C-alpha positions, -999 to +999 in steps of 0.1 A: -037+546+150-028+528+183-007+545+209+029+548+204+061+550+226+084+580+222+111+555+205+085+542+180+076+578+170+111+589+168+119+559+145+088+566+123+100+601+118+137+593+112+125+566+087+105+592+067+137+616+066+157+587+053+180+590+086+198+563+103+180+535+120+182+537+159+172+513+187+170+540+213+162+578+212+198+585+224+215+564+197+223+593+177+223+632+181+195+634+154+173+609+174+178+628+206+169+658+188+137+644+172+126+629+206+129+664+222+111+680+192+082+655+198+081+666+234+080+702+223+051+693+198+033+674+226+033+703+251+023+726+222-006+704+216-017+701+252-014+739+257-036+746+227-069+736+241-087+726+272-089+689+267-116+670+284-093+640+290-070+661+312-100+665+340-106+639+368-123+635+402-100+640+431-100+646+468-084+675+488-058+670+512-068+679+550-049+702+572-045+672+597-043+698+625-071+713+646-053+746+646-067+751+611-096+726+611-111+739+577-080+744+559-075+720+530-050+718+499-050+706+462-031+678+451+002+690+435-007+679+400-041+698+399-037+732+381-074+741+375-101+735+400-136+735+386-159+724+414-158+711+451-183+691+470-183+681+506-203+654+526-225+674+546-242+646+566-249+658+603-242+626+619-222+596+615-251+575+608-268+596+583-267+588+548-240+607+526-251+642+515-224+656+492-234+692+482-216+719+462-196+745+483-200+778+468-166+798+460-162+831+472-134+856+464-110+863+496-127+896+499-163+882+501-151+853+522-134+878+548-164+899+548-186+869+559-165+858+587-157+891+599-194+895+608-193+868+632-186+873+670-152+863+679-160+862+715-188+834+710-163+806+719-193+781+719-200+786+682-167+803+669-132+790+666-107+820+657-083+805+634-049+820+624-042+816+585-006+812+575-006+847+561-014+860+597-051+867+591-074+857+617-107+840+607-138+835+626-147+798+616-182+785+625-179+751+641-215+744+647-225+736+609-213+720+576-194+741+553-212+763+529-183+786+514-148+782+504-120+806+493-081+806+487-057+834+497-027+816+481-042+797+450-030+763+465-047+761+501-085+760+503-103+776+532-138+768+542-161+789+565-173+763+589-171+726+601-193+704+624-169+698+654-195+676+671-189+650+642-150+658+632-121+677+647-113+690+612-125+686+577-119+652+562-104+645+528-126+613+526-155+637+525-144+656+496-154+652+459-137+677+435-131+679+398-103+697+380-076+695+353-044+678+359-009+687+348+010+663+324+047+654+321+068+639+292+098+617+301+124+613+276+126+575+275+123+549+250+093+531+267+074+564+274+041+569+261+024+602+259-008+609+279-031+613+250-063+596+241-054+569+215-074+589+186-047+619+191-016+600+184-020+604+146-021+642+152+009+643+175+029+623+151+019+643+120+028+676+139+061+663+150+067+649+115+060+681+098+081+701+124+110+679+118+112+684+083+113+719+085+138+719+114+162+693+102+156+692+064+147+729+058+120+718+037+082+713+043+065+678+042+033+685+023+019+650+030+025+653+069+014+689+069-019+677+050-024+650+075-017+673+103-044+698+093-069+670+089-062+656+122-064+690+139-098+697+123-109+663+133-099+669+168-119+700+170-150+683+157-149+648+171-171+640+199-150+625+228-159+591+244-182+604+269-194+640+261-188+668+235-189+703+241-198+701+278-188+732+297-184+737+334-185+768+356-150+781+364-139+781+401-106+794+391-071+783+383-044+773+405-019+792+385-041+824+387-065+843+408-099+827+416-132+837+396-166+835+409-186+810+390-217+821+371-248+803+381 
């Protein structure tokens, strides 16, 4: 099945229910209700499994201020951070050297920076976090550790001040899960791989019959079960069953990965 717009799916479901034809999801009250049901079904599907297509590479946003040279933040649409790499080359003319930055819990991170001599202004920059905590940031080496105190802003333990006045977003490589949105418009196409549209339509059609007709649609339910089983077994276009270390979720507290 090819990808479908919200209007096309709404029309398909209304046709199966022997309802009036529409040329917009807002034509009738029933068509609007069906469109909203498709939206609910879509989010139920997305929330039901950790789908690979929702993950992507991205860059962090730099603080842009020398007051907090090692603070960076996640893009607004990233809800699950898997890993962070930073370009740890030591001179501008050196070749790129992206290395994995190790996550530390806030307690572990603070313990590391607290052991540093805050009076050593040659090697240490004392940084005040927005929370009011002072952190002894090493300014003579590339970053090795990072943490987050608020599940949104990342703090790294060091930076090479001889090369950059702050950590640079162009030197980050990150991988994580992005959020999705669903727009109630005729031309909106849900963010799904093409092979999942049949599953979405079948699930929505089954729900529509129960909601609006107070009766099951055996054909739609059977097709939905078949597609759900297929989604759980099918290899994705690039990889099947790959797992990644969990550096923590933006919506929850971070967890130390297992190596």
